[in-house]
SERO-4910 file (N, C-alpha, C, O; in steps of 0.05 Angstrom, whole numbers):
BEGIN
 pado doro    nc1    nc2    nc3   cac1   cac2   cac3    cc1    cc2    cc3    oc1    oc2    oc3
  Met    A    -93   -134   -321   -118   -122   -330   -136   -144   -341   -126   -161   -356
  Pro    A   -161   -145   -333   -179   -166   -342   -184   -164   -372   -185   -143   -384
  Lys    A   -185   -187   -385   -189   -188   -414   -213   -205   -422   -215   -214   -445
  Thr    A   -232   -209   -404   -255   -225   -410   -271   -213   -432   -281   -227   -450
  Leu    A   -275   -187   -432   -291   -173   -452   -278   -176   -480   -292   -181   -499
  Glu    A   -252   -173   -481   -239   -175   -507   -241   -203   -518   -246   -207   -542
  Lys    A   -238   -223   -501   -240   -251   -510   -269   -257   -519   -273   -270   -540
  Thr    A   -288   -248   -504   -316   -253   -510   -324   -239   -536   -337   -250   -553
  Arg    A   -314   -214   -539   -320   -199   -564   -308   -213   -588   -321   -214   -609
  Lys    A   -284   -223   -585   -271   -237   -607   -287   -263   -614   -290   -269   -638
  Gln    A   -296   -277   -594   -312   -302   -599   -338   -296   -613   -346   -310   -631
  Val    A   -352   -275   -604   -377   -267   -616   -373   -258   -645   -389   -265   -662
  Ala    A   -352   -242   -649   -347   -233   -676   -340   -256   -695   -348   -256   -718
  Lys    A   -325   -275   -685   -318   -299   -701   -343   -315   -709   -346   -324   -731
  Lys    A   -361   -317   -689   -385   -332   -694   -403   -318   -714   -417   -331   -730
  Arg    A   -403   -292   -714   -420   -276   -732   -406   -266   -757   -416   -248   -771
  His    A   -383   -277   -762   -366   -270   -786   -359   -240   -786   -360   -227   -807
  Gly    A   -352   -230   -762   -342   -202   -760   -364   -181   -756   -357   -158   -752
  Ala    A   -389   -188   -758   -411   -168   -756   -421   -167   -727   -442   -178   -721
  Ile    A   -405   -154   -710   -413   -153   -681   -433   -131   -676   -446   -131   -655
  Gly    A   -435   -111   -693   -452    -89   -689   -482    -94   -694   -499    -78   -687
  Ala    A   -488   -117   -705   -515   -123   -712   -528   -143   -692   -542   -161   -700
  Leu    A   -523   -138   -667   -534   -155   -646   -561   -144   -637   -565   -120   -635
  His    A   -579   -162   -631   -605   -154   -619   -600   -147   -590   -582   -158   -577
  Glu    A   -616   -128   -580   -611   -118   -553   -612   -140   -531   -596   -140   -513
  Phe    A   -630   -159   -534   -633   -180   -513   -624   -207   -523   -633   -228   -513
  Ser    A   -606   -208   -543   -596   -234   -552   -577   -246   -532   -567   -232   -514
  Arg    A   -571   -272   -536   -553   -285   -518   -525   -273   -520   -511   -270   -500
  Asp    A   -517   -266   -544   -490   -255   -548   -487   -228   -535   -466   -222   -523
  Ser    A   -508   -211   -537   -506   -185   -524   -506   -187   -494   -492   -172   -480
  Lys    A   -521   -206   -483   -520   -211   -454   -493   -221   -446   -483   -214   -424
  Arg    A   -481   -238   -462   -455   -249   -457   -434   -226   -456   -416   -226   -439
  Leu    A   -436   -208   -476   -417   -186   -477   -421   -167   -452   -402   -158   -441
  His    A   -446   -162   -445   -452   -145   -422   -441   -158   -396   -429   -144   -380
  Lys    A   -445   -184   -393   -435   -198   -370   -405   -197   -368   -393   -193   -346
  Ala    A   -391   -199   -391   -362   -198   -391   -352   -170   -384   -332   -166   -370
  Gln    A   -367   -150   -394   -359   -122   -388   -363   -116   -358   -345   -103   -346
  Val    A   -384   -125   -346   -389   -121   -318   -368   -135   -301   -359   -124   -281
  Arg    A   -360   -159   -309   -340   -174   -295   -313   -159   -296   -299   -157   -276
  Asp    A   -306   -149   -319   -281   -134   -322   -281   -109   -304   -261   -103   -292
  Glu    A   -303    -95   -304   -304    -70   -287   -302    -77   -258   -289    -63   -243
  Arg    A   -315    -99   -249   -314   -108   -221   -285   -115   -214   -276   -108   -192
  Leu    A   -271   -130   -231   -244   -138   -225   -225   -114   -224   -207   -113   -208
  Glu    A   -229    -94   -242   -213    -70   -241   -217    -54   -215   -199    -44   -204
  Lys    A   -242    -53   -206   -248    -39   -182   -236    -53   -158   -225    -39   -140
  Leu    A   -236    -79   -157   -224    -94   -135   -194    -91   -135   -181    -88   -114
  Ala    A   -182    -91   -159   -153    -87   -161   -145    -59   -152   -124    -56   -138
  Ala    A   -160    -39   -159   -154    -12   -150   -157     -9   -120   -140      4   -107
  Ala    A   -177    -22   -108   -180    -21    -79   -157    -35    -65   -147    -26    -44
  Arg    A   -149    -58    -76   -126    -73    -64   -101    -56    -66    -85    -56    -47
  Lys    A    -97    -43    -89    -73    -27    -92    -72     -4    -73    -51      4    -62
  Lys    A    -96      8    -68    -98     31    -49    -92     21    -21    -80     36     -5
  Gln    A   -101     -3    -14    -96    -13     13    -67    -21     17    -57    -19     39
  Asp    A    -53    -29     -4    -25    -37     -2     -6    -13     -2     17    -16      6
  Lys    A    -15     10    -10      2     34    -12     17     41     13     41     47     11
  Pro    A      5     42     37     20     50     61     43     32     68     64     41     76
  Leu    A     40      6     64     62    -13     70     84    -10     49    108    -13     56
  Ile    A     77     -5     24     98      0      4    113     25     10    138     26      8
  Ala    A     99     46     18    112     71     25    130     67     50    152     79     51
  Arg    A    121     52     69    138     46     92    163     31     85    185     37     94
  Ala    A    160     11     67    184     -4     59    203     14     43    227     11     46
  Lys    A    193     32     27    210     50     12    225     69     31    249     75     27
  Phe    A    212     78     52    225     95     72    248     81     85    270     92     88
  Phe    A    244     56     93    265     41    106    287     32     86    310     28     94
  Gln    A    279     29     61    299     23     41    318     47     37    342     44     35
  Gln    A    307     71     38    323     96     36    341     98     61    364    107     59
  Ala    A    330     91     84    346     92    108    370     73    107    392     79    117
  Ile    A    366     50     95    387     31     92    409     42     73    432     39     78
  Gln    A    400     55     51    419     66     32    435     89     45    459     92     39
  Glu    A    423    104     62    437    125     76    457    114     97    477    127    103
  Asn    A    451     90    107    469     77    127    489     58    113    501     42    127
  Asp    A    493     60     87    512     44     72    507     14     75    526     -2     77
  Ser    A    482      6     76    473    -22     76    484    -37    100    489    -62     99
  Gln    A    488    -23    122    498    -36    147    473    -45    164    452    -33    162
  Val    A    478    -65    180    457    -74    199    452    -52    219    471    -39    229
  Phe    A    427    -47    227    420    -27    246    421    -38    274    413    -61    279
  Asp    A    431    -22    293    430    -30    321    403    -20    332    388     -5    318
  Gln    A    396    -27    356    370    -20    367    365     10    369    343     19    363
  Ala    A    386     25    376    383     54    378    377     67    351    361     85    348
  Arg    A    391     57    330    387     67    303    359     60    292    347     76    279
  Ile    A    350     36    299    323     28    291    302     46    304    284     55    290
  Gln    A    305     51    330    286     69    344    287     97    332    266    110    329
  Ala    A    311    107    325    313    134    314    299    135    286    286    155    280
  Thr    A    303    114    270    290    114    244    260    112    246    245    124    231
  Ile    A    250     96    265    221     94    269    210    120    278    189    129    268
  Ser    A    224    134    296    215    160    305    214    180    282    196    197    281
  Gln    A    234    179    265    234    196    242    210    190    224    198    209    213
  Phe    A    203    165    220    180    158    204    154    167    217    136    178    203
  Val    A    152    163    243    128    171    257    124    201    257    101    211    255
  Gln    A    145    216    258    143    246    259    144    259    231    147    284    230
  Gln    A    142    244    210    144    256    183    121    275    176    124    292    160
  Tyr    A     98    271    189     74    288    183     71    311    203     53    328    199
  Asp    A     87    312    224     84    332    245     87    361    234     71    378    241
  Glu    A    107    366    217    111    393    207     88    402    189     79    424    192
  Glu    A     79    384    172     56    391    155     31    396    171     15    414    166
  Tyr    A     27    379    192      4    383    209      5    410    224    -16    423    226
  Asp    A     29    417    234     31    443    247     26    466    229     13    486    237
  Thr    A     35    465    204     31    487    185      1    490    178    -10    512    176
  Val    A    -12    467    174    -41    467    168    -56    478    192    -76    493    189
  Lys    A    -48    470    215    -62    479    240    -58    509    244    -76    523    253
  Lys    A    -34    520    238    -28    548    242    -43    565    222    -49    588    228
  Thr    A    -47    555    198    -60    571    177    -90    574    182   -103    591    171
  Arg    A   -101    556    198   -130    558    204   -136    581    223   -122    585    243
  Arg    A   -156    596    216   -164    619    233   -176    608    259   -188    587    259
  Ser    A   -173    624    280   -184    615    306   -214    615    305   -227    633    292
  Gly    A   -226    596    318   -255    594    318   -266    578    295   -290    572    295
  Arg    A   -250    571    276   -259    556    253   -255    526    258   -236    518    272
  Pro    A   -272    509    247   -268    480    250   -244    471    233   -235    484    214
  Ala    A   -233    449    241   -210    438    227   -218    430    198   -240    420    193
  Ser    A   -199    433    180   -204    426    152   -202    395    150   -193    382    168
  Ala    A   -211    385    127   -209    356    123   -180    347    122   -174    325    132
  Arg    A   -163    363    110   -134    356    109   -122    354    138   -107    336    144
  Glu    A   -130    374    154   -120    374    182   -130    349    197   -114    337    212
  Asp    A   -155    342    194   -166    319    207   -152    293    198   -146    276    214
  Leu    A   -147    292    172   -133    268    161   -105    266    172    -96    244    179
  Leu    A    -90    288    173    -63    288    183    -63    280    213    -45    266    222
  Lys    A    -82    291    228    -84    285    257    -89    255    261    -77    243    278
  Leu    A   -106    243    244   -111    214    246    -86    198    240    -80    178    253
  Lys    A    -71    206    219    -47    192    212    -26    194    234    -14    174    241
  Val    A    -22    218    245     -3    222    266    -10    205    291      7    192    302
  Asp    A    -35    206    298    -44    190    322    -41    160    317    -32    146    335
  Ala    A    -48    151    294    -46    122    288    -17    113    288    -10     92    298
  Leu    A      1    129    277     30    122    277     41    122    305     57    104    312
  Gln    A     33    142    321     43    142    349     33    119    365     48    107    381
  Lys    A      8    111    361     -4     89    375     10     63    367     16     46    383
  Glu    A     15     60    340     29     36    331     58     35    342     67     13    348
  His    A     71     58    343     98     59    354     98     50    383    116     36    392
  Gln    A     78     58    398     76     51    426     72     20    429     85      8    446
  Asn    A     54      9    413     47    -19    416     66    -38    402     69    -61    410
  Gly    A     78    -30    380     96    -47    364     95    -38    335     75    -43    321
  Phe    A    116    -25    326    116    -14    299    125    -35    280    145    -49    284
  Tyr    A    111    -39    258    115    -60    238    135    -51    218    130    -32    202
  Ile    A    159    -64    218    180    -57    199    194    -82    189    192   -103    201
  Pro    A    209    -79    167    226   -102    159    248   -105    180    257    -85    192
  Asp    A    257   -129    184    278   -135    204    305   -123    194    317   -134    176
  Leu    A    313   -101    206    338    -87    198    362    -97    215    384    -86    211
  Ser    A    358   -116    232    380   -126    248    394   -150    236    413   -161    247
  Arg    A    384   -159    213    396   -182    199    407   -173    172    393   -159    157
  Gln    A    432   -181    166    445   -171    142    432   -181    116    429   -166     97
  Asp    A    422   -206    116    409   -217     92    384   -202     86    377   -197     62
  Asn    A    369   -194    107    344   -179    103    350   -151     93    336   -140     77
  Val    A    371   -139    104    380   -112     96    387   -112     66    380    -94     51
  Asp    A    402   -132     58    410   -135     30    386   -139     11    384   -127    -10
  Ser    A    367   -155     20    342   -160      4    326   -134      2    315   -128    -20
  Leu    A    324   -119     23    309    -94     23    323    -73      5    310    -57     -8
  Lys    A    349    -73      5    364    -55    -12    359    -61    -42    357    -43    -58
  Arg    A    357    -87    -49    352    -95    -76    322    -93    -84    316    -97   -108
  Trp    A    305    -89    -65    276    -89    -71    269    -68    -92    279    -45    -91
  Glu    A    253    -76   -112    246    -58   -134    220    -44   -132    212    -29   -149
  Gly    A    205    -49   -110    180    -35   -106    154    -51   -110    133    -40   -109
  Ser    A    156    -77   -114    132    -93   -118    122   -104    -92    137   -109    -73
  Trp    A     96   -108    -91     82   -118    -68     90   -147    -63     95   -155    -40
  Thr    A     92   -163    -84     97   -192    -80    125   -198    -69    128   -217    -53
  Ser    A    145   -181    -75    172   -187    -65    175   -178    -36    195   -185    -23
  Leu    A    155   -164    -25    157   -157      4    153   -181     21    162   -181     44
  Ser    A    140   -201     11    135   -225     27    160   -242     32    161   -259     49
  Thr    A    181   -237     15    206   -251     19    222   -240     42    241   -253     52
  Leu    A    216   -216     51    230   -203     73    219   -214    100    196   -222    101
  Ser    A    236   -213    120    225   -220    147    218   -193    160    232   -174    158
  Trp    A    195   -194    174    184   -170    186    183   -173    216    180   -196    226
  Val    A    185   -151    231    183   -152    260    166   -128    270    161   -109    255
  Arg    A    158   -131    295    144   -109    308    163    -99    330    171   -115    348
  Val    A    170    -73    329    188    -61    349    172    -41    366    162    -22    355
  Ser    A    171    -46    392    156    -28    409    174     -5    418    198     -6    414
  Lys    A    162     16    428    177     39    437    196     32    460    217     44    464
  Ala    A    188     12    476    205      3    498    229    -13    488    248    -17    504
  Gly    A    228    -22    463    251    -37    452    246    -66    448    264    -80    439
  Ala    A    223    -76    455    217   -104    451    213   -110    421    199    -95    407
  Val    A    225   -132    411    224   -139    383    210   -166    381    218   -186    394
  Lys    A    188   -167    365    173   -192    362    172   -198    332    165   -181    316
  Pro    A    178   -223    324    175   -230    296    146   -228    287    128   -233    303
  Ser    A    142   -221    262    115   -219    251    114   -231    223    134   -238    211
  Thr    A     90   -233    212     86   -243    186     78   -221    166     70   -199    175
  Phe    A     80   -227    141     72   -208    120     50   -220    104     51   -243     97
  Pro    A     29   -205     98     22   -178    108     13   -179    137      5   -200    147
  Pro    A     14   -156    151      7   -156    179    -22   -163    183    -39   -156    167
  Ser    A    -28   -177    204    -55   -186    210    -74   -164    217    -98   -166    213
  Gly    A    -63   -142    227    -80   -119    235    -88   -101    213   -103    -82    217
  Gln    A    -77   -105    188    -82    -87    166   -108    -93    154   -116    -80    135
***
């Protein structure tokens, strides 16, 4: 969390012997405080946007971490990797079908239905071209993913690959270049 405003407020208060409330509207100190406040708000907004952008990859890593725990931390073979990817790709299908069935005929799709449709289509397209996952075919990577605590920074220590529906595996970097 940015602390520029707190530091600036402390400096101004020290300079004025604790009387920070008696500032003139257009004084240098009030402008300095305003500038620090604007900077803190901007940094918080950027951090929130970055966190929102990172959420899908963190959710994906958590999904594959659970899959590893269900598989007793064993290395995945190609068939198991494809099955797990298919399970991830199809996770929104049931919700999409229920939302679609609840809509009356002749009515336009709801915003939720449109959003689910976009997610499902994007996941299917990515699965076709090369699905981005942690490398589950290496034991050291499986162990690292099992110990992963949920932070964005520790995801860069894992090795990542793109697995196509046809079975081709290509090494990739973190974060993915297409994100």
